[in-house]
N, C-alpha and C positions, 0 to 999 in steps of 0.2 A: 023117588021124591026126596028132595034135599031138606034136612031139618037143621035150621040154624038157631044158635043161641040168641038171646036178646041183643039188639043193636047196642053199640057202646055209648056211654054217656058222652056228651059233647065236651070238648076241652074247656078249661076255665077261661073266662073272659078277662080282659084287662091285663094283658101281659105286654112286655116290651123288651127291647134289646138294650135298654139303658142300664149300664153296669151298676150305677150308683143309686138307681131308683128302687122304690118299694116293690115295683112289679117287674124288676129286671131279672136276668137269667139266674143270678145267685139266689133269688127268692121264689123261683117257680116252685109250684107245689106238686103233690101227687106223685106219679111215676117219675117226673123230672127230678124230684128230690130223693125218692126212696129207691128207685130202680138201680139194679146192679149191672145192667147191660145197656148203658146209655151211649148216645152218639152226639157229636162227633168224637173222634179219638185222634191222638197222635200215632201215626204209623211209623214205628221205629224199626230200622233195619236189624237191630240187635235182637228183636224178639218176634220176627216173622218166621213162619214155618212153610217150607216148600210143599206144594200139593199139586198134583196133576189134575187138570179140569178138562171136561169135554169141550168141543168147539161150540162157539156161539151159533144160535139160530135167530136171525132177525127177519121178521115178516113185515113188509111194507116200509121198513126204515129207509130204503133207498128210493121210495116211490113218491111222486107228487099226487096227492089225492084230489078229488073234486070238491070236498067239503072244506069250508074255511075254518081256520083256527081262531080262537078267541084269546086276545092278549089282555092281561089284567094287571093293574097296579093295585095290590091288595091293601096298600098302606104300610106294608112291612116287607114286601118282596115283589118282584116281577114274575108273573106266571104266564105261561102259554098253555091254555087248555086245549086238548086234542079231541077230535071226534071219537065217540065211544066205540071201543072194541074194533079199532082199525089197525093199530100198531101192536105187535106182539114180540116178546123176547123170551127165549128159552135156551137150554144148553148152558154152557159156561159154568156147569156145576149147580145150576138152579134146579130145585126139585119142583117140577110142575111148569106150567105155562103161564106167563104173566102178560097182561095187556097194559100198555102204556097210556096213562090218563092225562099226564101233564108234565111239563118241565118248568123249573124255576131257578132263579139265581140268588146267590148270596155274595155280598161284596163289602168292601170297606172304603174309607175316604182317601186312601193312598195305596200305592202298589204293594207295599210290604205287609198288607193285611187285607182280609176279606174272605179267604177260604174258611170253611168250617173244619174240615180235616186238615191236618198238617203232616208233613213228611219229614221225619227226623227233626221235628220242631220247626221246620220251615213253613211259613205262611205264604200263600199265593194271593194275587190281587182279587180273585173271585173263584167261585165254584158253581158249576151247573149240575143240577140233580134231575134225572129222568125218573119219574115215579110211576111204577107199574104195580098192579094188584093181581093176585092169583085168580085165574078165571073160574075157579071153583066157588068163589064168593060173588054175591050179586052186584057189589059196587065198591068203590074206593073207600067210602066212609065205613062200611061194615068191615071190609078186609083189614083196615088199619088196626083193629083191635084183636085180630087173630094171630096166633104165634107165627104162622107161615103166610101171613096175609100180603106182605109187600116185598118188592125187590126194587131197590133204588140204585141207579148207576150214577156215580159221581165223577166229574171231570174237572181237573184243575185248570184255571185260566190265568195266563200271564199277559202282560202288556208287551207287545212287540209289533209285528207287521199286521197290516189290515187283513181281515178274514171275511171274505165275501159271503160265506155261509151264514155268519152271524148277522150280516146286514138284513137277512130275510125277516128278522123280527126287530132288530135294534133300530132300523130305519124308521120304525113306527112308534118309538117311545114317546115322541112329541104328542101323540094322541092320548097317552095315558100318564101324563106328567103328574097329575094330582092323584091322591089316594082314592081308592074305591071307584076307579074309572075303568072302562073296558072298551075294546075296539076289535072289530073283525079284521083279520089279516089274511092274505092269500096263503094257501097251503104250500109247504115245501118239504123236501126230504130231510129226515133227521140224521141220516148217516154222516153227512159232512160236518156236523157239529161235534163229532167225536174225534179223538186222535186217530191218525192213520193206522196205528198199530193198537188193536184192542186185545191182543193176546196177553199183554202184560198187565196184570191187575192184582189188587189185594181184596181179600174176602173176609168178612167177619159178621157176626150176628150183633145187631144193635137196635136202635130206636129211631123214631122220628126226632127231629132236632127242634121242634116247636111243641108247646103244650097241646095235648096231654102226653107227649113223649112216649107213646105206646112202643113197647119192645117187640115189634112185629116185623122188623126190617132185615132182610138179607142184603147186606151192603156189598157193593162192588165199587172200588175206587181205582181208576185206571192210573197206571204209573206215569205214562206220558201225558204232558199237558197240551193244551191248545193255546194259541196266541191270538189276541185281538189288538187293534190299534189303540192309541191313547184317546183318539176321538170316539172310538166305539165304547170304551169303558167310561168315558165322560157322559155318554148318553145314559148309561145305567146310573151313574152317580148323580145325575140331574133329576132323578125321580123323587117325588115329594110324598111325605106321609099325609099331608093335608095341604091347605092353601098357603101355608107359611113355613113349614118345617121340612127339610130334606130327610129322607130315610137315613142317610149318613152311613150307618153300618147295620148289617142284619145277620150276623153270624153268632152262633152259640159257642162259648168257650169249650175247649176239649174236655172230655170226661175221663174218669178212671177206667182203665181196661179191666181191672179186677181179674177174674179167673179165665177170661176169654182168650181164645187163640186167634191170631191174625194169620191168615194163610196168604202166600204169594204164589202166583201161577208160574213163576220163573225163579231161577236161582239167584237169591239176593246175597251177594258176597259183600264183605266189608268195603270193597272198592266201588260198589254200585253208587252212581252219582244221582242226585236228585235232579229232575228236569227243569233247570232254571235258565234264564237269560244269561246269568253270570257264567254258567257252564260254557256257553258258546264263546264268551269273551276269553275264558281260560283256555279254550281250545285254540284260539288265535295266538295267545301268548306262547303256548307249547309249540305250535307250528313255527312261530317266529324263532324260538330258541333252537329248534331243530335245524332250521335253515342256517342260523348263524354257525352252529356246530359243523354243518356240512360245508359251509364256505371256508371255515378255518381249516377243516380237514383237507379240503381241496388245495388250499394254499400250501400246506405242509407237504402234500403229495407232489406238488409241482416243484 
């Protein structure tokens, strides 16, 4: 028989992402203000430590289930709520088995801001979080207050080419434009929402990024980003808090790392590049330079 401690107190009401407001992130209370293991953080290559992790185990992530998903505009974010105890993730260094309850997105009004985590200080246009709770606990709400309660998988999103996998839910944002609205959408596999390479990631212990900021999260942030089109990100930015106000931005500023260690599943050398659209442009410039050198060399040789 399982014996659980009392359920956690609900988070404080009346908070916002308005930086200059009385209820904004700088004035959140409780764990948000006093905690020493808060999220998000800046992941700096200068202070990550290599660690070998076991392979991931994904259950039903590649499957299309028969049960519909529920898409919700909470007034502060876009959530996709998943059927109970159908998707599971373990391995990857996680201690225990976790069932994925929902995923949601954080974004900003322009491409240079929106992600909660940053990589070497660089911000991405958006970030998607897959929230799972430890199966030894009865539900997500209860698990959120337990030290080993949650595992969240974070993926950086950039603006680039269209991504058909993200259409599976972004095509239906028109149904939930206003805050506190929901819509049922057809189920789809979760795997295509992730980077093609999930072996490269960062790991640290942190918190929820909204009140009450419970320090119960084993965070995984993947190194490689995914890309969606300008029109796809516009569908996210078109969501409203209410009948008149856009959500605008919904990310918490980065928090102090304090004494925590950030681990990387791969060797992060000083030359490791952050996965940005600019990198691909730089690659074209380098290739062009190499071609010019080759042409000049060929002329001299002839």
